[in-house]
N, C-alpha and C positions, 0 to 999 in steps of 0.2 A: 201544489202544482210541480213544485221545484223538485218534491221527493218521487212526484211520478214520473219526470224527465230522468231522474236519477235511476230509477228502476228499469226505463225502458233502454237507456244506454248500455245498463249491465247486462241486460238481456242480449241484446245485440252483440256486445263483447263476447259473450259466452256462446251464441248460437254460430256466429261468423268462423271460427276456428273449427268448431265441430263440421260445419257445413263442407270447410276447405277440406278437411281430411276425408269425410264420407264418400264426396262426390266423386274423386279419383277412383277409390274402391268399388263404388257404384258402377261407374262407366266402365271401368276394366272388366267387371262381373258380367256385365251386358257384352263386352266385345267377346269375351272368351265363350258367353253361352253362345252367341250367335256362330262363332266358329265350329263349336261344337254341333250345332243343329246343322250346318253346312256340309260336316262330313258325315254326320250320323244319317243324313238326309239322302245319301247316296245309295244306300240299302233300302229295300222295299219290303217292309215286313210281310205285306201281305201276300207276295210272290214268294218267299221263302228264299230269294238269291239278289244277287246286284243286277241292277239294271245297265246294261251296256251305254245305253245313249245318256243315261243322265251322269254315269261316270265320264263319259267324253265330255258332256257340258260342264262338269264341276272341274276337269283338267285344264278345258278351255278359259274359264273363269278365275283359275288361280291366279292370284296376283304377285305371291311369292314363293320362290324356290322351295322353300321348306313345306310350303302347302302341297307342291307337286308332289314331293318325295314321300309327304306323308300319306296321300292317296295311294302312290306306288306301293310303298311297305304295306299298307293294309290291304289292298285289293291286287295286285299284281298278278297273282294266280288266275283272277277271274277277268283277266282281260283277253277282249278279242283284239284281232290284228289292228283295228282301226283305234282301239284304245293306246295300244303300243305306240302306235306311229305318233300320236296325239299327244301321249306322254314324253316321247323322245323329242318332239317339236319344242312342247313347253319347257323342260329343262334347258333346251339352246336358247330359247327364248328370253328366259328370265336368269339366264348366267351372267346379264350384264358384260359380255364379251370376253368372260374368261375361258381360258381352254378347259376341256375336260381335266387335264394333269393339274391345273391349278385347283379347279374345284374339288378334285379328290382330296389335295391337302389342304382345303380350307372348308367352304361350305359343306361339302358333301364328305367330309372325312368319316363321318359316321355312315355314311349312305353308300361305301364302296360295294358291299355285297347287294345291294338294290339295284345300283347300276350293271353290275357284272349279271344280275339275275333277268334286267332287261333287256340285255345285248343277246343273252341265251333265248330268251322267251321271242323276242323278233325273229331269231333264225327257226325258230320251232315251226312259227305262224306263216311267214312269208313264203316260204318257197311253194308251198300248195296253194297259194292264194296271190301270186305275184301277179299272173295272167290277169285276175278279175279286180284289181286294185286300181282304183282312178288315177288320173295322170297327176293330180295334185298331192295323191299319198306320196309317189315316187319322188316327187320334186321335192315333198317335205321331209322325206327320209334324207335323202343327200344334202340337201340345206342345212340342216339339223346337224349332222355328222361334220360337214364343213365348219359351220359355225361354234362347233366345240372342240375343232381340231383333232378329232379323232383320228390316229393315223391309219392310212390304208395298209400300210406294213406291219401293223399289231394282226396278231391271230384272232384278237377278240375282235375287230371291225372289219375285217379283210373281207370275210365271206359275205358281209351284208354290200358292201361297196360292187364286189365281184358279180353279186344277185341282180342288182339293178343295173349294173352295165350291160351283162349280157341280155336282159329283157331290151334295153334299148336299142343294143346293136342288131337284135334278131326279129324283133318286130316291127309294126310300121305305126308305132304311138308317135313319133315325134310329128307329123303333119297336125295331128288333132291336137297338141300341147299348146299352151298359150306362150306368146313370148317370155312373159314373167317366170313360168315353168322352165321354159329352155334355158335361160340366162341363171336361174338357181342351180340348175342341173350342173351347167357348165362350170359355175363358180364352187359348187360344193365338192365337186370330184378335184379340182385344180387345189381348192385350199385342203383337203386331205391327202394330197399325194399321189392320187392315180395318175400310173404312167401309161394307161391303155389308150394308145393312138385312134384305135378303132372307135371308142364313144367320142372322143374330141372331134374326129372328122367328121362323124355325123351330126353333132351338134353345130359345129362352125358352118358346116354348108348348110343346115335349116336356117341358121340364124342370118347369114348372107343372103340366101333366096329372099328372105322375109324383108331384110333391108333395102331390097333392091326394087321392091314394091312401091309404087306410086300410092297406094290407097293409105290413107291415114289411120285406119282400122288395124291394116296388115304390117305395117311398117313399125319399127323398132323404136320404144320411147327412150327418153334419155336415162333412166333407172336400168332399161336392160342393155343400154351401152355401157354404162358404169358396171355393172356385174361381169359383162362380158370381157370387156378390157382389163379388170382388176384379175379375172382369171388367168387371161394372157401374161400378166405381168408375174402370176404364181408359178406358171409351167410354160417358161417363153422358150426352153428348147424344144419342147413337144409341141406347142400352139403355132409356133412361127414356121413350122415347115409347111404347114396348109396353105395351098394355093390361093385361097380366097381371102388370107388374112389382109395382105396389100390392099385389095379392094375394099375391104371393111374399114380400114384406116382411112380411105380418101372419101368413104360415104359418110364416116363420122364427122371427118371435118367439113363436109359440106352442110351437115347438119349442125355445125358448132353454135349457132345463134340459141336454139332452144336446149342446150346443155346447161344443168344447174353446175354450181361450184362442185359438188360433190361428185358430180358424174364427169366433168371436165378433168378432174385431178386424175381420176380412176384412168380415165382414156391416155392421158399423158403419160402417166405412169406404166399402163401396159404397153403403149409403143415404145418407150425406152426400153423397157426391160428385152424386148425382141429385138436382138443385135442385127439380125438380117432385114430389119423394116427401117427404112427411111422414108422420111416425110419431104414432099415436095415444096418447092415455096409458095404456091396458092393454099397448101393445106396448112402450113407454117403460119402464114400470115392469118389465115381465118381463126386457129385454133388459139392464137396468142394474141389476138384482137378480140376473141372471146373473153379469154381471161382478164385482159385490162376493163371490159365492161364487167365483169364479175367483182373486180375487186374494187369498182368505183360505185357497184351498188351496194345499198345498205342491207337489202335482204337477197344478196347474190347466194345465199346458200353454201357459203365457203367456209371451211372451219380452219381453226391454226393448223391443224394436222393436214388438211386438204391444201392449203396454201403453199405449204412447205412442200408438200409431195409434189405439186405441180412445178414450182420452183426448181426443185433438184432435178426433176425430169428433163424440164427444157434446158437447163444448164448442161446436163448431162449429154442431151442430143448436140447440142452446139459443139460442145467438146470434141466428141467424134466425128464431126462433119456431116451429120444424119439430118440436119434441121437445115431448110433453105432461107433465102433471104427473107427477112424479116422486118420492115420498117416500124412494126409495133414494140419491136424489142425494148428500146431506150424506155419507152410509157411504159412496158410492163416492169421493167426494174424498179422504175420510180414508185408506181401504185404497189408494187411488193414492197420496197421498202416503208412507206406510209401504213401500209397494212400490220408490218412486223412491228413496229413503232406503236401501234395502237393498241395491237394485241398480245404484246411480248407477254405479258404476265399470264395469259390463258396458255400459252404452250407449253405442251410437255417437254421433259427434259431432250429427249431425243430429236424433237422438232426445233430445238434452239441450237443444237450441234448442227444439225443438218441445214438450217437455215444460214449458219456463218460459213459453214463450208462453201454452201453453193455462191452465196455472195462474194465472198473472197476469189472463186474460180472465175468471176465475171470482173474481178478487180473492182469491185464497187467499195468506196472508201468511205462512205457516209458515217462522221461520227455519232450521229443520233441514234443511228441502227445498231451500230456496235455497242455503244453506251448501254444502250436498253438490253441489248441480248446478254451482254458482259452481267449486266445487274442482276438479272432475273438468273442466270446461271450460277453466279456466286452463290446465291441463297441456297439454290438447288444441287449442289454439287454433288451432295452426299447421296442423291439418286439418278448420278449420271452412272452408264457404263464405262467401261474402258475405252471403247471407239468413240463415245461421246468426248471425253475428256482431250482424247487427242484430235479430234475435229476441233475442237474449240481453241484448243493452243498453237494448231497448226494456223487456224483460219485467222486469227488474230494477229499473228506473226506475219502472216503473207501479207496482211494490208498494213502493217505498221501500227496498230492500235494497242499500246501497252495499257488495259484496264486493269487497274489495280486491284480491285476487289476479285476479279477473276485470275488474277496471277497468283495472290494471296492462296484464294481458296483452292486451287489446281495444285500448288505446292504441298499446302497442307494435308490434301486428299493423298497424294502420293507417297508424303512422307511417310505412311504405315507400310512397313514391307509386305504385310499380308496385302495391301491394295493394290501396289504395283505389281506384285506377283500375277493377277491376273490378267495384266496387259500382253498383249502378243509381242514379238519384237517389233513389229511395224508400227503399233502402237506406243511401245517405250520410246522409239526414234523419232516419231511426229512431236508426240509430247515434250523431250527433252530439248529437240530442235525449236520447237515454238517459245519454250521457257527461255533458251538462251538467247534469242533472238531479240525478245521483247524486255528482258530483265534489264539489260544495260541502259534501255529507255525509262526504266525506273531506278535510280539508285537509291531510293529511299527502302525499297525491297531489297536490292541486292547487296547494298551497304547501307543499314540502319543506322538512322542519327541516335550518337549517345543520348544516355537517359536525361542529362542535365540540359538539352536543348530544347527551346520552344516548341519543337517540331516532335516531340517524343509522346506526346498524347495520341497521336494518329499513328505511330509507329510500335505500340505496345507488344503487339503479336508478332513482328518480323524479324526480331532478331535469331530466333531459332529455326526459322521456316528453310532458308537455303541450306544451312549443315545438315538438319534432318532430312531434308529431299535427298542430298547427296549422299547420305548414309545409306539410307534406302536403297538408292540408286547402284551403289558401290556393292551393297549385298545381293542385290538383284542380279547385277552383271557376274558377279561370282557365283551365282546360284545357275547362271545358265551357261556357263563355261562350255564350250563345244558346239552350243546351239547358235550362238551370234554369228551372223554371216559377216562377209567383209564392207557390204554398204552400210549394215549396221554400226561397224565399228567406226567406218571413217565420219559418219554423223554424229556419234556420241562423240568421237574426239573433237570435231570442230565445235562442237557443243560447250564442252568441257573448257575448251580453250578462250571461246568467246565471253565467258564467265570467270576466268581467271579460278578456275576451280581447282588448279593442281594442288595447292595445297593442303586442301582439305579433303584430298582423295588419297586411299592407300597405294602404295607402290604397285601392289598387286593389280590396281586397277588398271593402269597403263600396259602393264606386261599382257593382261586378258585381251586387251582392245588390239594390240602387236598381234597376237597369236591368232586372234578373229579374223584379222584382215589379211593375214598371211596362209590362212586356213589351214595352220599346221596339224592342229587335233584332227580336224574332220579327215583330211587326205591320210594321215598316220592311220586313222580308222578304219576306214573302206577303200582306200586307195584312190579314190575318186580324182579326176582331173579338176583343179581349180576353175572356180567361175571369172566368166571373163566381165570384166570392170570397165568403167567408164572412166573419162577424165575428170568429172564431178568427186567420184571417190576417191582418186590418187590425190588430188589438190586438198581436198577436206582432211584427209588423213593426215598429209606433210604438213600443212598450216595448222592443223590441230595440235600434232607433236612439238613443232618448233615453237609455236606461241606458249605452249607450258614447258618449254625446255627439255623435252625429251625426244627431241629428233638428234639421231647419231648417224654418222657417216655409213655405218653397218646397216642399218635400218633402211636408208636410202637407198643403198644399194641393193636390199633385198626387196625393196618395191620396185625397182628398177627392172631386175630380173624376175619379177613376179608378173609384170606388165609384158615383158617380151617373151615370156615362156608360155602366156595363156593359150589356149587353143582359139584359131582363127575359124570364121564361118559359121559364127553362132547367128541364128536369126534373131535371137531376142535382143543381140547387143545393141547400143544404140549407133545411129550413122556417125562416122568420123570423117566423112570428106570423101572426095575422088581418089583413085587409085594411084596417081601420081602425085599426091600431095606429100609434103615432106612429113618426115616423121619425128616424134619426139622420142626423147630417151626411153620413154616406158612402152614405145610401139604404137601409141595412137597417133594418127595424123595430127598437125599441129592445128589445121582448121577447127578441129572439134573442141576446141580451148577457147573459153569465153576471154575478154579482156580480164575478168576477175579471177579466173584461172591461171593466167598468166602474172596476175600479181602475186597469188598466193603461193605459186611455185618459186617466183623472185624471193619472196619473205622467207622460205623456208631456206633456200641455199644461202640467202644472207644472214640467217642466224646461225647456220652451220660455220660459215666462215668466220664472221665475227666471234663467235663461242671460240674457236681455235687462236684467233689473235690475241683475245683477252688472256689465253691461258699461257701466252707467252712470257708475261709479267708476272712480278710477285703481287699474288692476291688481286690480280687484275688492275695493278698500276705499272705504268712505264715512265722512266725519266725520258725526257728529252733532251736533244742536244740544243746548244747555243745557237744553232743556226735554223731548228724547227720552228715553222709557223703552225697556226691552230689550222688542222683539216678535217674536212668530215669522213675522210676515210678510217677505218679501224687498224690499216695494215694487215690486210688479209694475205692468207699463204698464197702462193702463186703456183703451188704444185697442180701441174694439170691432169695428174691422174687421180685427184679426189674426185667423188661424184658431186658434191655440192659444186665446185668449181665446172664441170661440164655441164651441170644444171643451169647455171647463172650464164654461162655461155651460149648454151642454146636456146635458152630465154630470151636472153638479149638480141641473138640474131632474129629471131621469129618476131619481136616486138620492129626491128628495123624493119625487116620484109613488110609487117601490116602498115607501119609507118609510111612508107613508100608506095603504097597502095598499087603493087606491081600487078599487072594485068596480064600475068602467065597462067591463071586459073588456078592458083595455087593459095592465093592470098585475096582479099576483098577488103579495099580501106575502109569500107564503109561497116567491118564489124565492130568497129568501137563503139556503135550506138550515140547515148550519151553518156558513158559511162567514165567521166572523169575523174572520179574516185581512183577507178584503178589506175589512170594515168600517174595519179599522184604517189599512190603506193608503189608503183614501179619506179619513178623516179627517186622515191626516198631509198627504196631498196639498193638502186643502182649507185646512187651517191655513197653510201654507206659502204659499198664493196669496192668503192672506187673505179668502178668500171663505165662510167658515164662521161663522155667525154663531149666536147662542143657541138660536135655535129648530131649527135644523139639528143642532147639538151633541146639544141635548136629544132630538131623534129617533134619531141614533145611538146615544145613550147606551141608551135605551130597546129599540132593538132587540139590542144588545151583550146586555145582561141577561137578554133573552127566551133568546137563543141559549146564554148561559152555562147556565141551567137545562136546556136540550134536551140539551145535551152531558153533564149530569150524569146524567140517566135514561137516554141512550144508552150512559154507561158502568156502569150500576147502582148510582149513587150516591144516597143519598137525602138530603134536606136534614138530618134528622136525624143521618145518619152524619157529617157534616161539622161539625157543631156541637162549638164547644171552649169550655170555660170561662176566661173571663177570667183571664191569669196577669199576678201582681206581679213587680216587678224581685227582690224577696226569693225567689222561686220559680223564677229563672231559671239556677241552677245556675252553669255554667261562664259564661254569658254574661252575668254582672254583674259580671265584674271582680274578683272577690273575691279570686282567687290570683294576679293580675297579677304583685303586687309581689313574692310570693315566688318565682315562676319566673322574673323579670327579664324576660318578654315581654308586649308590649303586646297586651291581650285584647280582644276584641269586647265591646262595651256596647250593652245596649238603652237606647233615646234615647226612645223613645215605643211603648206599646203599647196596642191595644185587642183587642177580640176576634176581629177582621177582620185586623189590619194592625200590623205590626211594624217599627222603624224603628231597625236596628242602625247602630252606629258600627264601621266597617270601619278597622281601624289598617293600616299600612303592614305587605306581607310577606304579605298575606293575599289569596288569588285569589276573584274572586268570578265567574270565566268561566262561562257559562252549560253545564250538561253537555251532551256530544254524543250522539245518540240512535242514532249509526252502528251499534252492537255491540247494540243492545237495542230490540227491538220495542216499539210503546206498550203491549202490554198486560202486559209485565213492569215491576214497580215499579221505582223507582230504588234502588241501593244504594251505600253510599259506596266512594270509590276505595281505601280502606285499612281496615287492621283497626285503627288506633289509637284509644284512648280519647280523650274530650275533654280529660283532663288530659295526654294523650300528647302530643296535638295542641297546646296551650298551650306544652308544655315544648319542642318539636321547634324546631330551628333552620332547619329549611327551609320553604319556601313553604307552606303548607297551604290548603286549601281551606274558606272560612268556610260554603259551602253543607253538606258533611259535618259540620262543626261543629254548624250547626243542627239537622241531621237526628238526629244523636246525641246533642244536649243537650235535644231537645223530642221526646222519642219520643211517638207518635199513640196514648195509652193509650186502650184500648176500641174502635178504630177500625181500619178496613181500611187497607194502605198506599195503596190506590185511591182512599179518601176524602180523603187530604191533600195538598195541592198541594206539599209539601215532599217526597213520594215519586214526583213526576210529572214526569220530563224534559219533557214538551211544553208543560209552562208552567213551565219553567226553575225548577223544584223553588220556586215561587213568588216568586223574586226579579224584581221588575218591572224594574229597570235593573241597571247593573253600574259598577264602577269599576276602574281598573288597577291592578296588584299594587303598585306602589309609590305608588299616589294614595290618601290617607285621607280619610274622611268618611263621611256618611250614606247606608246603600243602604237602599232601600224593600222590604219581602217581605210578600207576601199569606199570611194564613194560610187563607182559603178561596178556592175556585175564583171565585164570583160578585165577591169583592174583587179578585182577581187581574186579571179583566178590565174591571173598572170601572177600575181605576187604570193598565192597559195603555191604556186608551183616552184617558186623561187625558193619559200621556206621549205618545202619538201624536199628539193635538191640540194639544200644545203648550200644556196648561193646568196644567203641571206646573213650577214654578220651582227653578232648580238653579244655585245660585251657587258659584264658586270662587275661592279665594287664590292667586295664583302670585308669584313672586320671578323676574324674568325681566333677562338681561343688556340693556343699553343703557337710553337714555333714551326711555319711550313719549310719543308726542304729547300735548301737554296736553290737547288735546278728546278726548273718547269718539270712538271709533270701531268700524265692523262691518267685518268681513273676510267675502266672501262667494265665497271661492274653492272651486274644486268640488275634492273628495278622493277617491280611489281607493284602496279596500284592497288590497293585493299581500300576502297572508300575513300576516306579524307586523308587517309596516310598512304604513304611510300614505304617500300622495305627492299632491302636487298634481297634477292631470291634468285636461285639457277633457273627457276621457271619465270623469271621476269623477261622483259625484253631489253634488247641492247641500248646502253645508254654510253655517252661517250662526253667526259668533261675535261678541258683544260684549265692549267691553274698557273699564273705567275706570282711570286711573291715581290712586294712593292716597297714596304716597310716592317720592320718589326719594332715592337716596342716591351720593355722588361721593366719590372720593379716589382720587390717584395715576394720574389717567387712566381710571380705572374707574367705568362708570355701572351703576346696578341699578334697576330700579323695581319696587315693589310694585303689582299690580294685583288689581282685582276682575275676575272673567269671568263672562258667562252665555251660555247656548249655547241655540240653537232649534233645532239638530238635535243628534244622538247620533253622529256618526261616531266609526269607532276613532281615538284619539289627535287627537282633533280640534283640542283647545286647543292640544296640543303642536306639532303641524304647522304649523297659521294663524301662531302666533307665531314661529315657527323661520324660517316661509319669508319672514315680514315683517322678518327682521333682528333678533328679540327673543326669543333661544331661552331656554328656561327653565334656570334655575341647577341643576345637578345632572342633567340630562337625558343618561343614556349613549346614547339611539338617536338624538335629534334635536338635542342640545345642541352646545354649541362646546366642544371638550375644552381647548383653548388657554386659552379665557377662563376656565374652571373651575378650571385649574390656576393660573393667574396670581391668581385671588380668594383660593385655597386659601392660596398662599404668603402674601398681604395680610393675611387673617384668623387664619394660623396655625390653621385648622379647616376641615373638610371638610364639604359640605352632604351629611348622610346618605343623602340620595334626591332624586330630583326634586322641586324645592319647587312642589309642586302640591296643594292641599287644598282639598274641598268644605265650605263651611263654612254651607249653608243649603240648605232643601228645604220647600217648601211645596205641598201638595195639597188640594184639598177645601179645609175650614176649618181645616186643621191646618199650623201653621209649625213645623218642629224645625231649631234652631240649634246648631250644632258649631262651638265657636272652634277656633284653629288647635292644630294637635296639639302634643305637650310636645317632639319632637325638631326640629320646624321653628320653634316658638317658642324654644327655646334658640338655634338658629342665626340667627334674626333679630336676636335680642338684640345676638349677636354683631356682625353687619352694623351696626347701630346704634350700637355702640360704636367701631367702627374708621372708618366711614365718616361723611361729613357728610350731614344729613338736609336735603333741600331739599322746602319746603312748597309744594304746587301752587299756582297763582293761582285767582283767584275762580271762574274757568269751571270748573275742575275740580270746586270745592268743590261748586259749583251741580249739575253732573253726578252727584257722589256723591250728593246729596240725594234724586234716584231712586231711587237704589240704596239709601237707608235707606228709603223710602216703600215699597219693593218687602219690604224686612223685616219690615214690618206695625207698626212704632213700638214693639215689645216689646223689642226689642235695637238696639245701635248697630253700626255698621260697626267701630269703634273697640273696641269688646268683643269682637266676632269676633277681630280681628287681635292683640290683647293677652290672649286667653285668659279674659277676664273675663265671667263669664254671670250678672248680679245679678237677683235676684227670682224666678228658676225652679230648680228642680232639674233639668230636661232637660237632658240633654247633660253634667254635669258627669263630670270625669274622676278 
């Protein structure tokens, strides 16, 4: 029995593989035999020739394109007119939406002669039989040609289009045709590019007359409407001239309730493409309401392409003022967003880009929608056309959503010169503008982390993206020399300045942009007059060149002359105000400039004037007299003939006019809108130029206060909602330092507090970097970065965020998070300024929105005093001095660069120490600008690096000093010791760790007293302290007569 089972098992093992091998062969043989029988059965051996009816039947039954072409190849010469029409129809039907040109390159690459012969045979047979052909055959011919996108302009297919069109126009066939045949004819002619107005008039008139019929059998179906309006969108300039088009639009709106998703999208698209056609309020509500219903239906028949087509159409109609009032508009946008999130994976690349563009035009900022669009687009970026990449970058930048994957993919795709070479000038500008707008929100892409950081695993691909992209862009700009327009140059210069790209670009790049803006090569070539530009173009170019350190007085003068000499009366020029409006130096009326334009112009003037002031010293350093006190002004030139000085005075005059809100018709006080950032920028530029007086400052402050109230009302925050009871130090919890000794970690202290403001002492190893809003829309309140309690944050050995501690230790009791600046990343959680992680000192925090804006204005207008104590290597000069070297931020580091931003640092030596060839200097430093690492970089480049500075310091000198003292500086020796704003002064003596190290320095090195000049110079610093504290008290850590700042 056992041997029987073994034998049976062996047989099965042998049989199954054989069966598995033989079965597919047998099945394939049967299929092949069946196909042969199908093809061979077309011929009737008894009759001795082909049977046309059987041929027609086999053509109709063919399921694959190669089956149709096989029959055509074998029997084309035997086809009658019916066979020829059926063959053309089946080729179009089985082409899967591919055009004829595409088919000849792919599926029909070996059948080109067969297709050419088919066209020739059609023209042989049809002229003599056109009168006797049934209506359905005429419709099938034109539909098939349109489906294959056979161009009516080609000599191969033009005779066929003309033959059918002539038959329609000269005969009385149309009344006898069905609605479907009429719509197929209209669509086929439009798709093929026929421009015969006669045939369109006849078809539109017949369709409109049938739409008027109340009979359900005679009326148009939703498919008829869909085909007809798709045709109107294909040939809008021809079809929109017909008198019946407007009536047809109103009728289709009245029947919108029975339109499917496909038909509705075609109707909306066709109406949009016909620029002369407007939609009434009633029609708009019916069409949009039907789209809302279709979006809510699971079986609404709306494809992803149809949804985006409808969205684009409605947005375009609304943009151009052709769509009436529509209460269903918000519901439509909400439904469309939900549809996009649900079906984003099914969207083709073009639809993804078009959806993003349409939503951005509607100012829809839903993060889930753009995350879905960005994620899918990033994966399919290689399939994107230049216009798709351009639309995506522009759209995401317009709504402020910096999707990391999409940005990286777009830069990687554009880094190839051959890819960027396919972009038009407009596509290049839109892409560059979008990337430059979004990249500062993504520092991990703009400035990748070093390889040894904990985040390097997510940034492996990023270090080469920006340089590679900029190299490709520079190559493309050089290649397009003479083709770039002035507006292109202005946008690109702004973009390159926004990401501080000047050091990574060749010198010829800036020169190419300058020539393109001034149109030197274009006017030299053809003698054409320069194009009329707008305020946006001028401000973009000047701000971009200024921020890149490339703006000169000569270039500014050329831009002024370029603007004032441009021809006037151009109908395409943007509106620039009334005839009696005051003119800017560029020839444009001032009302045409937005507040941000004014801020950019002020920055450009400030950049030129501060550069001229910096050139007056030796390598950016100027020594001050004994009577000089720290001042925010650079000491700019007073030469009124300088173009920059004239521009600064003109901008100041216009700002005063707007702030006064004069009612002379030349200015409107409401022009500021809610642009408080422009006010900050203006105050900063005016202060650095030294042209902001008390009157102007009060006017700007009043406007900022009014705007802060406007922002609160816009966010739904009432003044009652943001009130907070005054807190005392005993109610501060973990912020009063009670647990610091027990935990062995220096804790933040409350140095000063009112109901509006809190001044915190920030110990070392605490971060107060403002949070990034890249991953959080403004409507979402801030949430701490970790789940640690305040007690656990104090006990942690890692760097913690002091903003998180404040957020957790000071809960907004009885208030919504939106009413508290400590929950709003748009105002940096209330932090008015910041200190480096290893720098200690006071930090100013606003507890109310109004206080934040008021204090921010004080900071930007240089009316807030901040003093620092530092210990540096070397012997500083005896006299106080100011360093005015420009600084550029390159991610985590800062460098001195002519392309950087203006920076001003004042320095007074306090004590000198020397021993064993080593020199140290204790100094007081004040800053008029707040650039990243400003004090550390300025002193380091002057040859006096801070003691213990691991990034900009001298490691060899630090090691020698450590060996000499037998003690190492615990961190960079930099401490903010004094903060003054309004009528408040807060002193903060040297921290305990630095005080201990300074004591060791004094014990081991010989102290050298400064001369009388230094003492007199320091007296000015003492005056700055307000007389309540002495500099010696801040250095030695003694603060007598006050409880503020005691540790």
